[in-house]
N, C-alpha and C positions, 0 to 999 in steps of 0.2 A: 533334584528329581521331583517331578510333579505327581500328584495323585491321579490325574487324568491326562492322557495324551491322545490327540486326534491322529488319524492315520498319517496325515501329511508330516507330522512331527517325528515319525518313527522310521527306523531303518532296521535291517536284519540283525545288526549288532546289538540292538536293544532288547534282546531276548530276556535278560535278567529282570527287566521291569515290565515288559509287555508279553512275555511268554512266546512260544514258537508261533502260534497263530497270529498274535498281535503284531509281532515284529515283521513277519512275512507279509501281512496285509499292508503294513506301512511301506515295505520295500516295493511291493507290486504297485501300489498307488503312485509312488514317486518314480517308478519306471514307465509310467504311462499305460499300464494295463488297466482295462475297465473293471474297477472294483467298486461295489456299493459303498458309500461313505459311512464312516463310523468312528468310534473312539475306543480306547482301552482304559479300563479301570485298573491301574497299575498294581503291581505286587506290594508297593508301599502302602496302598490303601488297605489291603488285606492285613498286612502286618500291624497297621495302626488299629484296625478293628480288634484283632486278637489281643493286643497289648492293653488297649483301653478298657476292654470288657473283662479281662482277666480270666478267660475261660480255659486257657491252655492246660493248667494244672488238672482241671476236672477231666479234660480229654485224655491226658497221659495216665491218669488213674485207671480209666477204663481200658486203655491199651495194655498197661502193665499187668492187668488181671486177666488178659485174654490169651488164648492159645490160637494163633492164626492158622494153624494146620487143621483145626477142627472147623469145618465149613459153617455149621450152625452158630457156633460161638463167634466166629469172625463176622458173620452177617449181623448178629445181634449187637455186637459192639459198634459196627458201622452205623446202624440205625440210631443207637443212643447218641453217638457223637454228632451225627448230622442234625438230629433234633436239637441238640444244645446250640449248634451254630445258627440254625434257622430261626429258633425261637428266642434267641438273645436279642434284646432291643439294640438296634444300631444307633450309635451316638449321633446326635443331630448334625455335628460338623461333617461327619463322613457322608451322611444321608444327603445333605445339601450339596456336597461336591458332585455326587452322582446325578442328582436332579438338575443341577445347573448345566452339566454336560449334555444330558438328554435334551433339555430345552434348546441348547445351542445347536444341536444336530437338527432338531425340528425346524429351527429358524433357517438353517442353511438350505434345507430341502424345500422350505416355503410352505410348511403345514403346521397347524397347531399341535398335532400329535401324529407320529408316524409309527408304523409297525416295525419292530426290530427283531433281529435274531440275537440271542444272548448266549455266548459260548465261553466256557472256561478255557484258559490258555496256560498250560503248565510252564513254569519258568525254570525248573531245576533239571539238570542232566539226569538225575535219578528218576525222573518221571517222563521218559520219552513219549511224546504224543504219537498216537497210531501204533503203539507197541503194546505188548502184553502188560505193561504197567498200567495201561488203561487210558482211554480217552474219557475225560470227565464230561459233565453234563452239557447238553445243548437244549435251549428252549427257543421255540419258534413262534412268530406272530405275537410278540409281546407289545402292548401298547399302553401308554400312560406312565407318568413318572413314578407313581406308587408301585405299579407292577414291575417296572424296571428295577427299582431298588430291591424289591422282594426276590426277584430272580437272580440278581447279582449275588445276593446272600446265599441263595440255593447253590450257585456255582462254587462259592467258597466252601460250602459244605461238601461238595463233590470231591474235594481234596482228600476226604476220608471215606470214599467209597471202599468197599471191602477189597477190591482187587488192588487199589492203590496202597492200602494199608499192608496187604500181603506182600506186594513188591518191595516196599521200603523195608519191611521186617526181614524179608529174605536176603536183601542186599545190604543190611546193616546201615541203613541211612537214618539219620537223626530227623525225627518228625518236626522238630523245632526249626530245622534249617531249610524246610521246604515251603515255598510260597506259591501263590497262584495269582494270575491276572485274569481279567474278564473282558472279552470282546463284546461290544455293543454295536451292532451294524444294521443299517437299513435293510429290511427284509425284502428280498426279491420274491414276488408271488409267481413262482415259476410255472410255466406251462409244461416244460420238460427240463430235466436236470440229470446230473450224474457225476462221474469221476473220469479223470484222464491221466494215464501214466505216459510220460514222455519217452519211455523205453519199455521193453518187456519186463514186467516186475519180477520175474524169476531168473531170467537168463541175461538181461541187459542188452538184448538184441535191439538194433535201431528200428524198432517198430513202435508206433503210438497205439496204445490201447484205450479205447473210449467205451464206457458203459453208460447206457442211457435208459431212462424210464419216464413215464408221464408224471406230471406234478412235481412236488418238491423232492429234493435229493435225498431226503431222509429215508425213503424206501430203498434206495441203492446202498447207502452207507450202512444202514442197520441190517441189511440182508433180508428184509421183509419181502422185497420184490426181486425176482430173478430178471435182471435187465437185458436189453439188447446188447450185443457185444460186437464192437467194430475194431478191426485191425487195419492200420493205415501205414503204408510204406513211406518213410520220411524222405528217402532219396528220389523215388519215382513220383512222389506226391499223388498217390492213388490209393483207393480202398482195395485192400487185399481180400478181406472177407467181412461180411456183415451177417450176423446171425440174429434173427428175430425170435424173441422169447414170448412165452405166454405170461403177460403181466396182469395178474388178477386184480390188483388193487393199486391205488395211488394215494399219496398224501396231499392234502389241499387245504386252503384257508376257507373255513366256513363263512359264507358271506353274511350270515346273520349274527354269529357270535364273535367272529374274528379268530376263533381258535383253530389249531391244526387238527384236522380230522382224517381218518383213513376211510376211503370210500371204495366200493366195488366198481370196477370198470365194466362198461357194457360189452357184450360179446364182440361187437363189430370193431372195437378198438384194442381189445386185449392183445391180439397178435399182429396189430398194425405196426409198421416200422416207425420208430420214433424220430430218427434224424434223417434229414435230406442230405444229398451229397454236398450241397453248398454249405450247410451247417457243419458237416464233418470237416470240410476244407478250412472253414473259418476257425474252428476249434483247434485243428492241427497247427495252423499258423500261430495261434496264441500259445499253444504248447511248446512249439519250437522257440518262440521268443523268450518264454519264461526259462526254458532249459538253457538257452544261450546266456541269459542274464545271470543265472546262478552258476553257470558252467558245471552243472551237475544234474543228473536225472531227477525229475520232479513228479510228485503225486499230487494232483490238483483236484479241486471240486469246482463245478461250473453250473450255471443255470441260465435258462433262456426265458425272457419275458418280453412280449410284444416284438418278437423278432430280434431283440438285442441280446448278445451274449455277455454275461458277467462272470468273472472269476471270483470265487468265494474263499478260496484257500489254496496254499501251495506249501509243500514240505518236501524234504529230500526223500528219495526212495532208499530205505534202509534195509531192504530184504534181498538185494541182488546176490545171486549165487548160481553157479552152473549146476545142472542136475547132478546129484551125487550118485555114487555107486552103492546105493542101498541094496539089500538083498534082492536079487532078480529071480524071475520065474524061469523054470526050465521050459525051453521052447517046445519040447516034445510032450509036455504035460497038458492034459485036457483042462481047459479053463472055461468054466461056466459063468457067464456074466449075469449077475442078479439084477443090478441096476446101473445106470449111467448118470453122470453129472459133468461138471466142469472140473478139470484138473487144476487145483488151486495152489498146491504146494507139492513139489516133485518128490519122488521116491515111492517105494513099496513097503507095505507093512501088513502083517497078519495079527489077528487078535480076536478076543471074545467080544461079541456085540453087547453093549450096555446102552440101552436107550434112556435118555434123560428128558423128562417132560417139564420139569421145573427144578429150581436150585435146591430144593429140599432133597433131591435124589442124587446130588453130586457125590456124596460120600461112598456110593456104591462103585464108583469108578476106581479100579485098582490098576497098579502098574502093569502096562502091557495090553490093556483093554482097547477096544475101538469105541470111541464115544460117538453115539448117534443121537442127533437132536434136530428139531426144526431149524433152529439157528442158535449159535452160541451167543452168549452175552459176556461182558467183561467179568461178571461175577463167577463165570465158569473157568477162569484161567487156572486156578490151582488144580482143578480136576483135569484140564487139558494137558497140563504138564506131566500128569501121570499116564496119559493115554499114549498108545502107539500110533494112533491116527484118528482123524476126525471125518465124519460124514454128516452133511446137513441136507435138509429138504430144500432150503431156500438159499439165496445169495449168489453173488458173482465173485470174480477173482479179486475183488477189492473189498469184500465184506469182512466183518470182524473175524469170522472163523478162518478165512484165507490169510489175512494179515498176521494173526497170532500164530498160526501154524507155520508160516514161513519164518517168523521170528524164532520159534522153538525148533525149527528144523525137522518137523514131523509131517508125513504125507497127509493130504487133505483133499477130499472130493466134496464140492458144494453143488447146490442146485439140482439135487436128484429128484425133487418133487415128492418122492414117495418112500425114501429110505427109512424114515422112522416108522412107517406103516408096514412095510413088507419084510424088513430084516428081522429075523426071529431073535428074541432075547436069548443070550447065552450061546448062540450059534457062533461058528468060526468063519471069518471072512478074511479076504486079502484085498487091500485097496491099492490102486495105482493112481498116485497123486499127479502123475504127468498126463495120462490119457483120460482120467476121470472115470475109470471103470471100478466096479466093486465085484470081486469074484467070490464064488462059493468055496469055502474050505481054506485050509492053509496050504499055500503053494510052496514047492521046494525052494530052498535058498542056495545060492552059490556063495561059497566062502570068498571073501575079498581080502587082499593083503592089507596090512595095517596102514599103509600109506597111500592107497590109491584113491582116497576121497579127494576130489578136486575142490579147491576153494577159489573164490573170486574176490579180489580186493574191493572194498566199498569205495576206495579212493581211485579215481581214474588217473593212471600214470603217477603214482605217489612219488614225491621227491626222494632222492637217495640222500641219507644223512649219515654222518660219522657217528653222531650220538644216536644210539639205538632207541627206538620208541616201542615200548612193550605195553602190555595190557594187564589189568587186574581181573581175576576171575574168582567169583564167589561160590559158584555152584557148577557142577559138571554140565548141567543142561545148557548153560550159557556158553560153553566152550566153542561150539561151532560158529556162532555168531561172532564171538570174539576173534576167532582165527580169520574170519573173513574181512576183518579190518586191515589185514596185511601187516599186523604187528610183528615185531621182531622176536617175540617170545612172550612168556608170562612172567611178569616181575613180581607177582603176588598171587599164589593159589591158596586161598583160605581153607582151613581145615574145618572150621566150626560148623558150617552147614552140613558137611558130610557126616559129622559126628551126631549133631543134634537131630538130623533127619531120621536117624535110626530109631529114635524114641526111647533108647535105653542108655543109661549112664555108662560111659566106657569102662568105669571101674567095675560095674556089675558083670560085664563080660569076663573080666579077669577073675573076679571072685568065684564065678560059677564055672570056671574052667572052659570058657567059650572064647578064648583069645583068638582061635582060628577064625571064628565068625567075624570078629572085629577086623582082623587083618584082611580077610577076604573082601569085606565091604569097602575098606579103604583102598585096596588094590583096584577094585572095579571103578570106584569114583575117580581116583587119580588117573587111571588109565584113559578114561574118556578125554581128559584134558591133555595128557601127554601125547596121546594118539593124534588129536586134532592139530597139534603144533609141531610134531616130530619133523625134523630133528632140532627145531629151535628150542632154546632152553626154557624150562618151566621150574620156577623156584617155589617149592612147596614149603609153606610156613607151618611149623608144628602147632599143636593145639593152643589157642589163646582165648578161650571162652571164659568170661568172669563167672563167679559162683552163682549169681542169680539166674543165669541162663541154664544151669544144670538142674535147678530145683524141680522143674516140671517133668523131667525125664523119669522113666521107670528106674528106680534105684537112686533118685536124686533127693530123697527126703532127708538125708543126713547132711546135706550141704550146709556149711556154716553160714550164719547171717553176717553180712558185712555192711557197714553203714555206707561205704563207697566202694563197691566191687571193682571199679576201674583202677583203684589204687591198692587192690588186695591180692588175693591168692589166685593168680592167673599167669599165663605165659610160661616161660621156662622155670620160674620159681616153683610153680605148682608141679610141673612135670618132673622136676628133680626130687620133689617130695614124694611123688607117686611115679617112680620110674617105669613101672610096668606099662603105663599108658604110652609113654615115650618109646619104650622098647617095641610095643606093637606097631607104632608108626614107622619106626626104623625097619622092622621086618617087612612091612608093606613096600617100602622104598627099595629094599634089597631084592625082593621078589621081582619087582618091575625092572630093576637094573639087569637081573639075570635073564629077563625076557627080551632084553635089547633096548629098553627105554633108558638109555644112558643120558638122556637130555634132562633128567630130573635132578635138581639140586635141593639142598636142605637149608632152610632159613630158621633161625631160632628167635622167638619173639621176647621182647621185654627184658633183654639181658641188661645187667647193670654192673657186673663184675666179671673179669676174665676167668675166674674160677668156675663160673656157670658154664662157659664155653668149654672149658677143660673137662668138666664132669660129663657134659653131654657127649663129647667126643668119645669118652671112655665107654659109655653105654652103647654108642654106635658100633664101636669095635667089638663089643661083646656079642653083637648079633651078626657080625660079618661085614659091616660097612667100614670102609677105610677113608675117613674124611681127608679131603684134599689130594687123594691119590686116585681113587676110582669114582669120586663123587665131589661135585662142587659144594663148598660149605660156606655159610655166611651167617650174619646176624642182622637183626633189625636194630637200627639206631633210633630209639624212641624214648630214651631216658637221658637226661643231662649227664648222668654218671657214665653212660657208654660213650657219649660224644667227647667228654672231657678227658677220658682215658683211652681214646681210640688206639694210641700207639701200643698200649699194653695188649689189646685184643689182636692187633697186627702181629705182635711178637708171639702170641699164643698160636697164631696160625688161622687165617681166614682167606677165602678167595674173593669174597664180595661183602658189601654192606648195603642195606637199603634203609632209607629214611622213612620212618612212620610218622609223618608230620602231625597227624591227628593227636597222637599221644604225646609226642615231643612238645607240642605247643601247650597242651594242658598241664604237663608236668613242669615246664620251664617257667610259665607265667602264672601258675597256680590258679588256673581257670578250669572248673569242671565243665566239660563241653555239653553235659546233659542238664546243666542247671541254668534255667532261663533267666534267673536274676542277674547272672553275670555273663550271659551268652554274648552280649554286645561287645564285651572286652576281648572275646576270643578272636585271635587273628594269627594265621600262619605267617603273615607279613611282618610280625614284630621283629625289630632289628636283632634281638637276642637269638631268635630262631635262625635267622639267616647267618649270623656270626658262627653259631655252632655248626651249621651245615658247611659253611665255607672252610672252617678249620678241619673238619673231618675229610672233606674232599681233598684238601691240600695234602694231608698226611697219607691218605690212601693212594693218591696219585704218585707220591714219592716212593711208596712201597710196592706199586704195581697191583694194588687191590682194586677191583672194580667197584664203582659206586652207582647207586640207583636211588629212586624215590618211588614209593608206592602209596603214600598218603594222599589226601584230597588235594594238597598243594600241587601235586604232579599233573593235575588237570587245569591249573590256573596259568594262562598264557604269560602273564607278567612275571610270575615266579619261574616258570620254565625258562624264560629268557635269561634270568639271572643265573640259573643252574648251568645252562649251557656255557655261559661266559666263565663260570667257575671251573669248568672242565669235567662235569659229571659224565659218567660213562653211558648211562641209560636213564630213561624216564618211563615209568609205568603208569598209564592213565586209565581212567574208566573207559569202557568200550566206546561210548558215544563221543569221547573227547580225543580219540587216537588221531583222527584225521587233522583236527585243528592243531593238536600238539606237534604233529609231524611238520606241518606248515610253519609253525613258529620256530621249531628247531632249525629247519632249513634256512629260514630267513636270517636267524641269528648267526648261523655258521657262515653264511655269505658275508654278513657284516664283519665278522671276525677276519675272514680272508682278505676282504677289501682293506680293512684297517691295517693289517700286517703288510699288505702290498704297498699302501701309501707310505707307511713308515720306512719300508725298504728303499723306496724311491727317494725319499727325503735324505736318507743316509748315504 
């Protein structure tokens, strides 16, 4: 693997080294799409920088001392970490690698120095670009080798933007396992630019959506400019609708300084149409070519300079979904429209208006509020997750607010021009994210049945597989998106975020005779996931938070200090010592089963002896649950002890097992996955891990016990292939890996069938 790769050397499969942007720019270049030339500073270079400078321990000290749910604290930690990365002297060897690549690019173009755009390119599945995990930094019109080096370093620092930190913490991702690549690309000094979806971004209809504005595309992507909107019929090859907007400003290159500047547009051009019919036709042709090449809907960025169209980026559309049956207004009710905008994320929601002028005001957003602002930024994501809906003054249907709202599944209206000025603070409004209307007051709601919310698979005609492909869910808010992958159920529903989000130690609820509150909170959170997947199975894993995660909670001051909490008082061993917490969880599951959600099963974490399984079953029966009769019951296989004695667990009675490969790996080969000194030795592919897994699958298959995997290895195609060949029942992957895993499973199953057929013919 090289430290720098030019676009011609990259393909879409190279996401691990080049990130999503870099890999796709390489793919487009090699497909003959007009892409400005450039190169990628690979993830290996970032890794080399972090290791050679030794700054990671200092970064982790800051993160360990931070509460990411407190916005100001999160922001302050992000600033400190970014300062460390940008002010650390870059080793000469790394610096020279980047300078040589920039000089080579200039030589290719035939200039001594060229202007470039420098953009970060996330490489890990836990940082999906264009999602609420956050798009990292972009720097335009950079010129000269010294500045290129400096801005590459700034992109590295963007890996620790507050929203990226929040996302990783919320989803239990290891900061040391996340890398970043940087794209350095010749800058197009655009006269006009924008974005193009090759299908309707909300419904998947076969219509191309193009948004366009004057100058650089930064105005459209950031939401600063409300762009022209064009809908193009792909079958009839004609413009269906073109809406011209009032474009007050544009981003341009200052001819004197070379810097990117925002300038006011003269009155005679503000409402002038940006794109000609010929340009729309050319863009649409490129859009259809790219869609056909990837065989999947694409979200692209484009620019026009000197009459030539350039494609600057392409990525999959990850927000497809039919309009859901969110609460609807009574047709007979009087509806007073306060303001209008563009419907950016479908559905209706009511709530209290809270206007946010800057990030210092984010803490005032409470659950159920309507967040109103000029335009959202990535740092607002934690507050957006609490809101019922979003209203912005600026932006189009591809701006930050729109994309994040669709990811979160909440209604959004953008481009109202005046929402933040005319909507009264603390007033009640209802927003229609389909039509783009904001109504006065709270409109009546119609009760919907629990299963009438429609979903739309992100996979066009997904292959049918014998091996089920499930999905991991960490928090209830992610359930809707997870269900839209078309997954066959939830192989792991984590409890930890539900508990920790309450801010109160679960033991304190019990001590203060508030068990009912704890049970109610669990019911509400689990219900969100069970409802989204009903009647598909949802395997709920009981509490598995280590002691250090409880310390910051109200009532957590008495938590014991443990040198290595991952090896300590956690999982089933803790819950059997404090059975009142486990009893509360079982009561929540019982209540949901009584309400008809019989798709929920129970999974016990970190078991190492059949007696733990036996004792947990006893507690379940005490609250009215009947393991293996009216509820599926299983264990996590994440200790060598559980794997090596699996036949004893089968004899005690289980319906399923799930491999937690993250823990199984660290316990089997004595590698603390949070210790960077030995992290390079950590590998789920170690032959001992695969031997343990193979042995367990064999024993379970003989006994009719289902097997699954929910650890990180379940998202690794090469391991998935081995698991299918071993006869695993299901694989539970991260949301963004479901489509890939399903394709791998289908391919392996076909190979197995063909192999068996050939063998039969030979015999």
